[in-house]
SEFI-494085 format. One record per residue: residue number from 1; residue in three letters; y, x, z of N, C-alpha, C in turn. Coordinates in Angstrom, 2 decimals, padded with zeros to 5 digits. Layout:
BEGIN
[kekol NUM, "ALA", [Y, X, Z], [Y, X, Z], [Y, X, Z]]
...
This chain:
BEGIN
[kekol 1, "MET", [015.33, 014.93, 005.36], [013.97, 014.40, 005.48], [013.55, 013.67, 004.20]]
[kekol 2, "ASN", [014.46, 012.81, 003.68], [014.11, 012.07, 002.47], [013.90, 012.96, 001.27]]
[kekol 3, "MET", [014.65, 014.07, 001.17], [014.50, 014.95, 000.01], [013.12, 015.60, -000.02]]
[kekol 4, "SER", [012.62, 016.05, 001.13], [011.30, 016.66, 001.12], [010.24, 015.61, 000.81]]
[kekol 5, "ARG", [010.40, 014.40, 001.30], [009.45, 013.32, 000.98], [009.57, 012.96, -000.49]]
[kekol 6, "LEU", [010.78, 012.90, -000.99], [011.01, 012.59, -002.40], [010.39, 013.66, -003.30]]
[kekol 7, "ASP", [010.58, 014.92, -002.94], [009.98, 016.02, -003.71], [008.46, 015.93, -003.69]]
[kekol 8, "ALA", [007.90, 015.62, -002.53], [006.44, 015.50, -002.41], [005.93, 014.35, -003.27]]
[kekol 9, "LEU", [006.64, 013.23, -003.26], [006.23, 012.09, -004.09], [006.32, 012.42, -005.57]]
[kekol 10, "ARG", [007.36, 013.15, -005.95], [007.50, 013.54, -007.37], [006.38, 014.48, -007.80]]
[kekol 11, "ARG", [006.00, 015.42, -006.94], [004.89, 016.33, -007.27], [003.58, 015.54, -007.39]]
[kekol 12, "ARG", [003.40, 014.60, -006.46], [002.18, 013.78, -006.51], [002.15, 012.94, -007.79]]
[kekol 13, "LEU", [003.31, 012.37, -008.17], [003.39, 011.59, -009.39], [003.04, 012.45, -010.61]]
[kekol 14, "GLU", [003.53, 013.68, -010.65], [003.19, 014.58, -011.76], [001.70, 014.80, -011.85]]
[kekol 15, "MET", [001.03, 014.94, -010.70], [-000.42, 015.13, -010.71], [-001.14, 013.88, -011.22]]
[kekol 16, "TYR", [-000.68, 012.72, -010.80], [-001.29, 011.47, -011.27], [-001.06, 011.25, -012.76]]
[kekol 17, "LEU", [000.12, 011.62, -013.26], [000.38, 011.50, -014.69], [-000.52, 012.45, -015.49]]
[kekol 18, "ALA", [-000.76, 013.64, -014.95], [-001.68, 014.58, -015.61], [-003.10, 014.04, -015.58]]
[kekol 19, "ALA", [-003.48, 013.42, -014.46], [-004.81, 012.82, -014.37], [-004.96, 011.68, -015.37]]
[kekol 20, "GLU", [-003.91, 010.86, -015.49], [-003.95, 009.76, -016.45], [-004.15, 010.30, -017.87]]
[kekol 21, "ALA", [-003.43, 011.36, -018.21], [-003.57, 011.95, -019.55], [-004.98, 012.49, -019.77]]
[kekol 22, "ALA", [-005.54, 013.12, -018.76], [-006.90, 013.65, -018.87], [-007.91, 012.52, -019.06]]
[kekol 23, "ILE", [-007.73, 011.44, -018.31], [-008.64, 010.30, -018.43], [-008.53, 009.69, -019.82]]
[kekol 24, "LEU", [-007.28, 009.53, -020.30], [-007.09, 008.91, -021.61], [-007.65, 009.76, -022.74]]
[kekol 25, "SER", [-007.62, 011.08, -022.57], [-008.13, 011.94, -023.65], [-009.64, 012.06, -023.62]]
[kekol 26, "SER", [-010.24, 011.89, -022.46], [-011.69, 012.04, -022.36], [-012.17, 011.45, -021.04]]
[kekol 27, "GLN", [-012.44, 010.16, -021.04], [-012.84, 009.47, -019.82], [-014.16, 009.98, -019.27]]
[kekol 28, "SER", [-015.12, 010.21, -020.14], [-016.40, 010.71, -019.68], [-016.91, 011.77, -020.64]]
[kekol 29, "TYR", [-017.76, 012.61, -020.13], [-018.33, 013.66, -020.96], [-019.71, 014.00, -020.44]]
[kekol 30, "GLU", [-020.47, 014.71, -021.24], [-021.83, 015.06, -020.87], [-021.96, 016.58, -020.87]]
[kekol 31, "MET", [-022.60, 017.09, -019.82], [-022.80, 018.52, -019.70], [-024.21, 018.77, -019.16]]
[kekol 32, "GLU", [-024.98, 019.48, -019.92], [-026.36, 019.81, -019.55], [-027.15, 018.56, -019.18]]
[kekol 33, "GLY", [-026.98, 017.50, -019.98], [-027.73, 016.27, -019.77], [-027.19, 015.37, -018.67]]
[kekol 34, "LEU", [-026.14, 015.78, -018.00], [-025.55, 015.00, -016.92], [-024.25, 014.37, -017.41]]
[kekol 35, "LYS", [-024.17, 013.04, -017.34], [-022.97, 012.36, -017.79], [-022.00, 012.24, -016.61]]
[kekol 36, "LEU", [-020.77, 012.70, -016.83], [-019.75, 012.68, -015.79], [-018.59, 011.80, -016.22]]
[kekol 37, "THR", [-018.03, 011.06, -015.27], [-016.87, 010.21, -015.53], [-015.73, 010.73, -014.69]]
[kekol 38, "ARG", [-014.57, 010.90, -015.31], [-013.42, 011.49, -014.62], [-012.94, 010.65, -013.45]]
[kekol 39, "ALA", [-012.44, 009.47, -013.69], [-011.89, 008.63, -012.64], [-011.64, 007.24, -013.18]]
[kekol 40, "ASN", [-011.25, 006.36, -012.30], [-010.96, 004.99, -012.67], [-009.52, 004.91, -013.18]]
[kekol 41, "LEU", [-009.35, 004.67, -014.47], [-008.03, 004.64, -015.09], [-007.13, 003.59, -014.44]]
[kekol 42, "GLU", [-007.67, 002.43, -014.17], [-006.87, 001.36, -013.56], [-006.32, 001.77, -012.20]]
[kekol 43, "ALA", [-007.14, 002.42, -011.38], [-006.69, 002.86, -010.06], [-005.61, 003.93, -010.17]]
[kekol 44, "VAL", [-005.77, 004.83, -011.12], [-004.77, 005.89, -011.32], [-003.44, 005.27, -011.77]]
[kekol 45, "GLN", [-003.48, 004.34, -012.69], [-002.27, 003.70, -013.18], [-001.59, 002.86, -012.09]]
[kekol 46, "ARG", [-002.39, 002.23, -011.25], [-001.83, 001.47, -010.13], [-001.09, 002.39, -009.17]]
[kekol 47, "THR", [-001.68, 003.55, -008.88], [-001.06, 004.51, -007.99], [000.22, 005.07, -008.60]]
[kekol 48, "ILE", [000.22, 005.30, -009.91], [001.43, 005.77, -010.60], [002.56, 004.76, -010.39]]
[kekol 49, "SER", [002.26, 003.48, -010.55], [003.28, 002.44, -010.36], [003.81, 002.43, -008.93]]
[kekol 50, "VAL", [002.91, 002.58, -007.97], [003.32, 002.60, -006.56], [004.22, 003.81, -006.29]]
[kekol 51, "LEU", [003.82, 004.97, -006.78], [004.62, 006.18, -006.57], [005.99, 006.06, -007.22]]
[kekol 52, "GLU", [006.03, 005.51, -008.43], [007.32, 005.33, -009.10], [008.23, 004.40, -008.30]]
[kekol 53, "GLY", [007.67, 003.36, -007.72], [008.45, 002.46, -006.89], [009.01, 003.14, -005.66]]
[kekol 54, "LYS", [008.17, 003.94, -004.99], [008.61, 004.67, -003.80], [009.70, 005.67, -004.15]]
[kekol 55, "ILE", [009.52, 006.37, -005.26], [010.52, 007.35, -005.70], [011.83, 006.64, -006.01]]
[kekol 56, "GLY", [011.76, 005.50, -006.67], [012.95, 004.73, -007.00], [013.70, 004.28, -005.75]]
[kekol 57, "ARG", [012.97, 003.81, -004.76], [013.62, 003.36, -003.52], [014.25, 004.52, -002.77]]
[kekol 58, "LEU", [013.55, 005.66, -002.70], [014.10, 006.81, -001.98], [015.28, 007.44, -002.69]]
[kekol 59, "SER", [015.30, 007.35, -004.02], [016.40, 007.96, -004.77], [017.55, 006.98, -005.00]]
[kekol 60, "GLY", [017.42, 005.76, -004.50], [018.49, 004.79, -004.59], [018.48, 003.97, -005.86]]
[kekol 61, "GLY", [017.52, 004.22, -006.73], [017.42, 003.46, -007.97], [016.37, 002.39, -007.86]]
[kekol 62, "ARG", [016.14, 001.72, -008.95], [015.12, 000.67, -008.96], [013.77, 001.22, -009.42]]
[kekol 63, "GLY", [013.71, 002.47, -009.83], [012.44, 003.02, -010.30], [012.20, 002.70, -011.76]]
[kekol 64, "ARG", [011.21, 003.33, -012.31], [010.87, 003.11, -013.71], [009.84, 002.00, -013.81]]
[kekol 65, "MET", [010.04, 001.09, -014.70], [009.09, 000.00, -014.90], [008.00, 000.46, -015.86]]
[kekol 66, "ARG", [006.78, 000.08, -015.56], [005.65, 000.37, -016.43], [004.93, -000.92, -016.71]]
[kekol 67, "GLU", [004.50, -001.06, -017.93], [003.67, -002.21, -018.28], [002.27, -001.69, -018.55]]
[kekol 68, "ILE", [001.31, -002.24, -017.86], [-000.07, -001.83, -018.05], [-000.76, -002.91, -018.86]]
[kekol 69, "VAL", [-001.30, -002.51, -020.00], [-001.99, -003.44, -020.87], [-003.47, -003.10, -020.82]]
[kekol 70, "PRO", [-004.28, -004.00, -020.24], [-005.72, -003.73, -020.18], [-006.35, -003.69, -021.57]]
[kekol 71, "LYS", [-007.24, -002.77, -021.77], [-007.94, -002.65, -023.04], [-009.42, -002.89, -022.81]]
[kekol 72, "ASP", [-010.05, -003.56, -023.70], [-011.47, -003.81, -023.62], [-012.17, -002.87, -024.59]]
[kekol 73, "TRP", [-012.58, -001.70, -024.10], [-013.17, -000.67, -024.96], [-014.63, -000.72, -024.86]]
């Protein structure tokens, strides 16, 4: 049971890491006069930390530590 949950959490973490990379490379863009914003970077990074903690607990480790440094852009 834990392995399937662990695998699911790892897949979800991969998706969130890809989302974080997409946000960091281009947070917003304009198409045909419409400005679009990808997502909230802070919320994505918070979820990444939560997922890493869950994965660490399920795999018997302490998980990977992340430091989030807010930027004023």
